[in-house]
SEGUVEX-665627 format. One record per residue (C-alpha): x, y, z. Coordinates in Angstrom, 3 decimals. Example, Ala and Ser with C-alpha at 12.3 -4.5 7.8 and 13.67 -1.06 7.14 Angstrom:
<recs>
REC        x        y        z
REC   12.300   -4.500    7.800
REC   13.670   -1.060    7.140
</recs>
This chain:
<recs>
REC        x        y        z
REC  -75.827    9.005  -17.987
REC  -75.238    8.658  -14.248
REC  -72.815   10.851  -12.304
REC  -70.578    7.857  -11.653
REC  -70.356    7.094  -15.368
REC  -69.555   10.743  -16.172
REC  -66.786   10.802  -13.553
REC  -65.348    7.589  -14.951
REC  -65.304    8.992  -18.494
REC  -63.653   12.206  -17.297
REC  -60.953   10.155  -15.578
REC  -60.502    8.154  -18.767
REC  -59.956   11.318  -20.856
REC  -57.398   12.654  -18.377
REC  -55.349    9.486  -18.259
REC  -55.488    9.001  -22.029
REC  -54.095   12.511  -22.457
REC  -51.309   11.710  -20.049
REC  -50.743    8.377  -21.793
REC  -49.641   10.229  -24.906
REC  -46.453   11.438  -23.193
REC  -43.464    9.941  -24.984
REC  -40.642    8.046  -23.316
REC  -37.113    9.456  -23.475
REC  -35.188    8.182  -26.509
REC  -31.997    6.155  -25.922
REC  -28.632    7.761  -26.704
REC  -27.613    8.017  -30.342
REC  -24.655    5.924  -31.592
REC  -22.396    9.000  -31.664
REC  -23.273    9.760  -28.044
REC  -22.428    6.176  -27.071
REC  -19.051    6.370  -28.860
REC  -18.214    9.673  -27.245
REC  -19.199    8.419  -23.803
REC  -17.218    5.191  -24.262
REC  -14.130    6.457  -26.090
REC  -13.940   10.189  -25.477
REC  -13.856   12.997  -27.997
REC  -10.469   12.536  -29.685
REC   -9.693    8.830  -29.662
REC  -10.348    8.102  -33.337
REC   -7.742    9.319  -35.848
REC   -8.844   10.440  -39.281
REC   -6.998    7.590  -41.015
REC   -5.368    4.294  -40.138
REC   -1.843    4.592  -38.827
REC   -0.469    1.224  -39.952
REC   -0.247   -0.330  -43.363
REC   -0.407    0.847  -46.938
REC   -4.096    0.516  -47.708
REC   -6.668    1.802  -50.135
REC   -8.600    4.414  -48.142
REC  -11.801    4.031  -50.158
REC  -14.961    2.712  -48.534
REC  -15.019   -0.855  -47.253
REC  -16.526   -3.228  -49.799
REC  -18.648   -6.316  -49.327
REC  -18.387   -9.705  -51.030
REC  -14.836  -10.464  -49.902
REC  -15.198  -14.251  -50.363
REC  -15.320  -13.694  -54.129
REC  -11.915  -11.943  -54.074
REC  -10.238  -15.358  -53.582
REC  -11.762  -16.605  -56.869
REC  -12.338  -20.101  -55.473
REC  -15.667  -21.771  -56.391
REC  -14.959  -24.604  -53.936
REC  -14.644  -22.098  -51.107
REC  -17.912  -20.431  -52.148
REC  -19.678  -23.801  -51.986
REC  -18.164  -24.657  -48.594
REC  -19.252  -21.342  -47.079
REC  -22.802  -21.894  -48.360
REC  -22.783  -25.403  -46.858
REC  -21.539  -24.121  -43.512
REC  -24.243  -21.448  -43.391
REC  -26.885  -24.085  -44.078
REC  -25.689  -26.816  -41.715
REC  -23.485  -25.406  -38.957
REC  -25.094  -26.252  -35.581
REC  -23.662  -23.220  -33.765
REC  -25.285  -20.924  -36.313
REC  -28.597  -22.715  -35.785
REC  -28.224  -22.038  -32.058
REC  -27.738  -18.336  -32.841
REC  -30.869  -18.432  -35.010
REC  -32.823  -19.961  -32.115
REC  -31.664  -17.134  -29.850
REC  -32.953  -14.693  -32.455
REC  -36.359  -16.393  -32.536
REC  -36.530  -16.289  -28.756
REC  -35.657  -12.579  -28.667
REC  -38.398  -11.873  -31.226
REC  -40.908  -13.725  -29.048
REC  -39.882  -11.650  -26.018
REC  -40.648   -8.510  -28.043
REC  -44.151   -9.886  -28.633
REC  -44.582  -10.507  -24.909
REC  -43.437   -6.973  -24.052
REC  -45.711   -5.395  -26.662
REC  -48.724   -7.350  -25.399
REC  -48.531   -5.521  -22.070
REC  -49.488   -2.288  -23.865
REC  -52.928   -3.581  -24.857
REC  -56.049   -4.352  -22.821
REC  -56.356   -7.846  -21.424
REC  -59.770   -9.333  -22.244
REC  -61.282  -12.539  -20.949
REC  -64.582  -14.384  -21.057
REC  -66.100  -16.638  -18.387
REC  -69.304  -18.662  -18.771
REC  -71.197  -21.319  -16.908
REC  -74.272  -23.384  -17.594
REC  -75.642  -26.160  -15.401
REC  -78.672  -28.094  -14.171
REC  -79.772  -28.509  -10.557
REC  -78.495  -31.999   -9.707
REC  -77.887  -31.771   -5.984
REC  -77.368  -29.519   -3.046
REC  -74.616  -27.490   -4.723
REC  -76.045  -23.985   -5.065
REC  -73.525  -23.039   -7.754
REC  -75.031  -25.680  -10.025
REC  -77.978  -23.413  -10.565
REC  -75.973  -20.433  -11.878
REC  -76.009  -19.738  -15.622
REC  -74.520  -16.896  -17.569
REC  -71.743  -15.321  -19.620
REC  -69.406  -12.571  -18.363
REC  -66.770  -10.646  -20.311
REC  -64.126   -8.627  -18.495
REC  -61.294   -6.338  -19.580
REC  -58.448   -4.596  -17.783
REC  -55.915   -2.113  -19.072
REC  -52.944   -0.671  -17.244
REC  -52.525    2.930  -18.353
REC  -48.820    3.400  -18.921
REC  -48.711    6.949  -17.520
REC  -45.005    7.012  -16.753
REC  -43.755    4.783  -19.583
REC  -42.897    1.700  -17.527
REC  -44.493   -0.700  -19.988
REC  -43.240    1.198  -23.021
REC  -39.702    1.261  -21.638
REC  -39.958   -2.501  -21.180
REC  -41.162   -2.899  -24.747
REC  -38.366   -0.670  -26.086
REC  -35.796   -2.623  -24.076
REC  -37.069   -5.881  -25.574
REC  -36.832   -4.393  -29.066
REC  -33.268   -3.219  -28.436
REC  -32.404   -6.673  -27.131
REC  -33.839   -8.193  -30.307
REC  -31.791   -5.787  -32.443
REC  -28.657   -6.786  -30.516
REC  -29.329  -10.515  -30.944
REC  -30.082   -9.955  -34.613
REC  -26.679   -8.296  -35.042
REC  -25.088  -11.122  -33.064
REC  -26.561  -13.512  -35.619
REC  -25.187  -11.475  -38.524
REC  -21.770  -11.408  -36.825
REC  -21.963  -15.168  -36.286
REC  -22.539  -15.632  -40.037
REC  -19.551  -13.414  -40.857
REC  -17.368  -15.250  -38.337
REC  -18.455  -18.642  -39.686
REC  -17.580  -17.628  -43.246
REC  -14.156  -16.435  -42.065
REC  -13.541  -19.626  -40.062
REC  -14.518  -21.754  -43.066
REC  -12.141  -19.877  -45.358
REC   -9.266  -20.094  -42.868
REC   -9.855  -23.812  -42.290
REC   -9.943  -24.396  -46.040
REC   -6.620  -22.614  -46.527
REC   -5.082  -24.484  -43.602
REC   -6.189  -27.846  -45.033
REC   -4.500  -26.951  -48.324
REC   -1.330  -25.746  -46.610
REC   -0.979  -28.901  -44.503
REC   -1.445  -31.024  -47.640
REC    1.351  -29.147  -49.412
REC    3.546  -29.308  -46.319
REC    2.890  -33.034  -46.039
REC    3.986  -33.577  -49.645
REC    7.124  -31.518  -49.162
REC    7.894  -33.446  -45.970
REC    7.538  -36.733  -47.855
REC   10.077  -35.487  -50.419
REC   12.421  -34.554  -47.592
REC   12.120  -38.043  -46.103
REC   12.990  -39.493  -49.516
REC   16.006  -37.190  -49.836
REC   17.145  -38.076  -46.312
REC   16.807  -41.798  -47.043
REC   18.890  -41.332  -50.200
REC   21.544  -39.588  -48.112
REC   21.472  -42.483  -45.655
REC   22.004  -45.022  -48.418
REC   24.841  -42.915  -49.774
REC   26.445  -42.722  -46.323
REC   26.230  -46.509  -45.941
REC   27.816  -47.002  -49.377
REC   30.626  -44.604  -48.541
REC   31.226  -46.436  -45.260
REC   31.489  -49.792  -47.082
REC   34.060  -48.514  -49.581
REC   36.050  -46.692  -46.931
REC   35.195  -43.129  -48.043
REC   33.081  -42.571  -44.927
REC   32.615  -43.877  -41.408
REC   29.926  -44.843  -38.904
REC   29.564  -41.241  -37.724
REC   28.239  -40.244  -41.145
REC   25.818  -43.192  -41.096
REC   24.562  -42.375  -37.598
REC   24.045  -38.712  -38.510
REC   22.159  -39.695  -41.669
REC   19.968  -42.135  -39.712
REC   19.140  -39.419  -37.182
REC   18.156  -37.098  -40.035
REC   15.845  -39.727  -41.517
REC   14.128  -40.214  -38.141
REC   13.689  -36.472  -37.672
REC   12.165  -36.004  -41.130
REC    9.912  -39.046  -40.669
REC    8.683  -37.560  -37.386
REC    7.991  -34.281  -39.159
REC    6.020  -36.129  -41.858
REC    3.903  -37.918  -39.229
REC    3.260  -34.640  -37.429
REC    2.164  -32.918  -40.629
REC   -0.025  -35.896  -41.594
REC   -1.885  -35.592  -38.301
REC   -2.129  -31.812  -38.682
REC   -3.645  -32.275  -42.144
REC   -6.220  -34.777  -40.906
REC   -7.148  -32.517  -37.978
REC   -7.497  -29.537  -40.323
REC   -9.903  -31.539  -42.472
REC  -11.884  -32.666  -39.419
REC  -12.148  -29.115  -38.094
REC  -13.459  -27.940  -41.455
REC  -15.955  -30.806  -41.644
REC  -17.325  -29.896  -38.206
REC  -17.863  -26.327  -39.410
REC  -19.751  -27.748  -42.386
REC  -21.958  -29.867  -40.153
REC  -20.438  -33.090  -41.490
REC  -19.096  -36.122  -39.678
REC  -15.387  -35.447  -38.895
REC  -13.931  -38.317  -40.903
REC  -11.140  -36.365  -42.657
REC  -12.673  -37.344  -46.005
REC  -12.862  -33.872  -47.573
REC  -10.693  -33.333  -50.656
REC   -8.709  -30.079  -50.265
REC   -7.225  -27.913  -52.983
REC   -3.879  -28.957  -54.421
REC   -2.566  -25.394  -54.309
REC   -3.281  -22.170  -52.472
REC   -5.353  -19.502  -54.260
REC   -3.655  -16.380  -55.514
REC   -3.467  -13.532  -53.035
REC   -6.097  -10.844  -53.776
REC   -5.231   -7.266  -54.572
REC   -5.137   -4.304  -52.144
REC   -7.941   -4.116  -49.592
REC  -10.130   -0.993  -49.236
REC   -9.918   -0.244  -45.506
REC  -11.887    3.006  -45.219
REC  -11.337    5.002  -42.027
REC  -11.552    4.014  -38.326
REC  -15.069    5.413  -37.936
REC  -16.298    3.039  -40.660
REC  -15.389    0.049  -38.488
REC  -17.446    1.336  -35.559
REC  -20.384    1.916  -37.871
REC  -20.213   -1.348  -39.839
REC  -19.211   -4.162  -37.511
REC  -22.287   -6.125  -36.417
REC  -20.802   -6.979  -33.018
REC  -20.297   -3.276  -32.288
REC  -23.831   -2.470  -33.413
REC  -25.059   -5.214  -31.062
REC  -23.089   -3.613  -28.232
REC  -24.640   -0.220  -29.043
REC  -28.108   -1.732  -28.841
REC  -27.296   -3.259  -25.463
REC  -26.377    0.193  -24.197
REC  -29.750    1.416  -25.467
REC  -31.471   -1.552  -23.829
REC  -29.785   -0.729  -20.518
REC  -30.992    2.887  -20.871
REC  -34.576    1.681  -21.328
REC  -34.257   -0.636  -18.332
REC  -33.252    2.365  -16.223
REC  -36.385    4.210  -17.380
REC  -38.478    1.130  -16.636
REC  -37.061    0.856  -13.116
REC  -37.642    4.548  -12.386
REC  -41.225    4.394  -13.650
REC  -41.871    1.359  -11.437
REC  -41.526    3.629   -8.389
REC  -44.580    5.663   -9.489
REC  -48.293    4.808   -9.086
REC  -50.025    2.475  -11.518
REC  -53.561    3.118  -12.757
REC  -55.674    0.429  -14.382
REC  -59.085    0.637  -16.023
REC  -61.486   -2.257  -15.730
REC  -64.730   -3.043  -17.539
REC  -67.095   -5.971  -17.376
REC  -70.483   -6.969  -18.724
REC  -72.648   -9.973  -19.186
REC  -75.784  -11.829  -18.234
REC  -76.282  -14.059  -15.165
REC  -79.331  -15.885  -13.815
REC  -79.969  -18.744  -11.429
REC  -82.418  -21.579  -11.135
REC  -82.011  -21.879   -7.368
REC  -80.999  -18.422   -6.126
REC  -83.117  -15.290   -6.105
REC  -81.056  -12.404   -7.445
REC  -81.249   -8.970   -5.874
REC  -84.194   -6.874   -7.185
REC  -81.864   -4.040   -8.262
REC  -79.670   -6.427  -10.287
REC  -80.451   -5.978  -13.971
REC  -79.591   -8.269  -16.853
REC  -77.639   -7.742  -18.975
REC  -75.219   -5.793  -16.724
REC  -72.140   -3.602  -17.416
REC  -69.652   -1.750  -15.236
REC  -66.599    0.507  -15.541
REC  -63.949    1.080  -12.921
REC  -60.448    2.307  -12.219
REC  -57.796    1.089   -9.797
REC  -54.729    2.749   -8.293
REC  -51.670    0.984   -6.893
REC  -48.946    3.184   -5.420
REC  -45.835    1.792   -3.724
REC  -45.415    3.320   -0.267
REC  -42.706    1.349    1.496
REC  -40.838   -1.645    0.114
REC  -37.681   -1.388    2.184
REC  -35.695    0.363   -0.558
REC  -36.274   -2.401   -3.096
REC  -37.367   -0.134   -5.960
REC  -34.541    2.345   -5.330
REC  -32.039   -0.505   -5.322
REC  -33.499   -1.746   -8.603
REC  -32.825    1.671  -10.165
REC  -29.238    1.543   -8.888
REC  -28.838   -1.941  -10.386
REC  -30.068   -0.736  -13.775
REC  -27.775    2.306  -13.640
REC  -24.830    0.005  -12.937
REC  -25.858   -2.217  -15.841
REC  -25.937    0.815  -18.128
REC  -22.417    1.834  -17.077
REC  -21.289   -1.744  -17.624
REC  -22.804   -1.791  -21.126
REC  -20.930    1.407  -22.019
REC  -17.663   -0.007  -20.675
REC  -18.207   -3.231  -22.625
REC  -18.749   -1.178  -25.770
REC  -15.521    0.725  -25.056
REC  -13.569   -2.507  -24.633
REC  -15.029   -4.048  -27.784
REC  -14.450   -0.910  -29.860
REC  -10.807   -0.629  -28.814
REC  -10.292   -4.325  -29.531
REC  -11.841   -3.887  -32.983
REC   -9.536   -0.945  -33.747
REC   -6.582   -2.985  -32.500
REC   -7.540   -5.893  -34.770
REC   -7.590   -3.607  -37.800
REC   -4.360   -1.753  -36.997
REC   -2.480   -4.973  -36.229
REC   -4.019   -6.598  -39.298
REC   -2.872   -3.757  -41.530
REC    0.627   -3.931  -40.023
REC    0.722   -7.696  -40.568
REC   -0.489   -7.221  -44.148
REC    2.508   -5.009  -44.892
REC    4.976   -7.207  -42.985
REC    3.835  -10.445  -44.592
REC    3.988   -8.854  -48.041
REC    7.635   -7.906  -47.471
REC    8.425  -11.325  -46.014
REC    6.896  -13.020  -49.031
REC    9.318  -11.171  -51.290
REC   12.261  -12.211  -49.101
REC   11.207  -15.872  -48.925
REC   10.481  -15.945  -52.635
REC   14.051  -14.806  -53.258
REC   15.242  -17.422  -50.763
REC   13.476  -20.199  -52.691
REC   14.935  -18.922  -55.979
REC   18.428  -18.735  -54.465
REC   18.159  -22.313  -53.156
REC   16.967  -23.497  -56.564
REC   19.974  -21.766  -58.151
REC   22.304  -23.333  -55.581
REC   20.849  -26.792  -56.319
REC   21.317  -26.292  -60.060
REC   24.971  -25.318  -59.515
REC   25.527  -28.275  -57.185
REC   24.075  -30.676  -59.759
REC   26.350  -29.194  -62.461
REC   29.341  -29.615  -60.151
REC   28.343  -33.225  -59.485
REC   28.097  -33.984  -63.195
REC   31.596  -32.600  -63.885
REC   33.023  -34.419  -60.863
REC   33.764  -31.468  -58.546
REC   31.036  -32.333  -56.016
REC   29.413  -35.440  -54.587
REC   25.860  -36.678  -54.104
REC   25.822  -35.729  -50.411
REC   26.130  -32.064  -51.253
REC   23.432  -32.394  -53.927
REC   20.985  -34.095  -51.563
REC   21.827  -31.677  -48.775
REC   21.017  -28.757  -51.055
REC   17.776  -30.481  -52.059
REC   16.784  -30.638  -48.384
REC   17.572  -26.934  -47.970
REC   15.372  -26.134  -50.964
REC   12.502  -28.171  -49.528
REC   12.779  -26.368  -46.201
REC   12.710  -22.985  -47.942
REC    9.716  -24.079  -49.997
REC    7.827  -25.245  -46.880
REC    8.435  -21.942  -45.143
REC    7.211  -20.092  -48.236
REC    4.007  -22.185  -48.294
REC    3.438  -21.451  -44.601
REC    3.807  -17.718  -45.201
REC    1.430  -17.785  -48.170
REC   -1.247  -19.437  -46.050
REC   -0.610  -17.018  -43.181
REC   -1.047  -14.121  -45.566
REC   -4.370  -15.483  -46.844
REC   -5.548  -16.086  -43.282
REC   -4.517  -12.596  -42.257
REC   -6.452  -11.135  -45.183
REC   -9.598  -13.025  -44.091
REC   -9.158  -11.814  -40.505
REC   -8.689   -8.255  -41.723
REC  -11.912   -8.415  -43.730
REC  -13.701   -9.652  -40.614
REC  -12.125   -6.936  -38.450
REC  -13.163   -4.213  -40.896
REC  -16.782   -5.358  -40.804
REC  -17.275   -5.971  -44.513
REC  -19.789   -8.677  -45.371
REC  -18.623  -11.801  -47.186
REC  -21.765  -11.546  -49.323
REC  -22.546   -9.079  -52.075
REC  -25.025   -6.715  -50.416
REC  -25.477   -3.016  -50.792
REC  -25.267   -2.437  -47.075
REC  -25.738   -4.577  -43.990
REC  -29.252   -3.814  -42.836
REC  -29.573   -2.596  -39.282
REC  -32.734   -3.670  -37.491
REC  -35.158   -0.870  -36.695
REC  -35.963   -1.015  -33.006
REC  -38.104    2.128  -32.951
REC  -41.872    2.140  -32.893
REC  -44.506    4.817  -32.616
REC  -45.939    5.162  -29.097
</recs>
């Protein structure tokens, strides 16, 4: 073995030893939370609402006991174009991980040429096959930091996709409930128009017999117009609710979907866990954590870029010529080993500025996590407060409907015995319809609020043991 070959092998052993140095790990989730929120932001339990403090459960779609809703959610997951866009982003992020990993391995290429002497071109007489390889030794972790950043980015996009599925399921459920509510409201409005028209006919009859006057007729006509306008408004709202749901399902928005004829029963108490559970379970928060980790790796990548780069090269092959006489000391086949060094000396502060940019991006990622975490906690606290408030309001409005039904019964009895007239009966019927419409609206709001609370808590709509978190770590 020649001295040059021995020196090359010694250099190879040294750099391979140095290559085994590990990169710094990104901050743990608890470190990110502490950095973003401080030490004492999270209380031990939720402040608002009367909730079941047991662990958050998955499979919340099934709590509504609605097979039609289950089928619609499955259809939306299969056909929604926005979810397909999110899936494409996930595929792209996975490909970027492959690109980043490839930089860790040697780059190998082959070149060959064979020709006959056909003219004055000297190159036409060269024949041979050459294989070359180059490998950048990642002494300072620049390439590995880039790979780790790509893996963290993939983990973030993967969680974004999971969150998009959860959000789509919630939007489908809310649109389904809204379509049912608007149908019920539309039917109640049609009954109110009928009652108002009956009052108008009664007012006209009273005016003809002298028991009423034109003022009563004009007032009754105005009421009919107002209720007809309300019916038209609710008809349009119902059609738009159906179209919005059909778009979520990936269908043509023709308002052809058949909604339920009644709202599902409200599920029982919701297990809300503790505030820390939300930060650990919500996919959008996990995605934000991974973006903090990605920013950390980008800082390491930028710092390592300021240090020298060493590359090993190797080549070998066989070359001869029909027209050129090769040097006497050139032997076939041939092989060579080499090493190259590139060290930045002066780039006008470009590399330093790049480190400052990455540091700023890391601070931004932490601040974005802080904002998202506080918003998530707000969504849960306000959702729990609304859950309690809407439950109390439902009891009040239920009593209001019952009281109006009792008042209508009494008015009808009075009419039959001759102590009341039809105007008072129809007027009470309108009051009952209004109370019933408000009760329907509250029932739908309560169902929607329950869906939003499930989404805010981070529970999956599917029955799974635990939402899997992508593993972005890899042995160096």
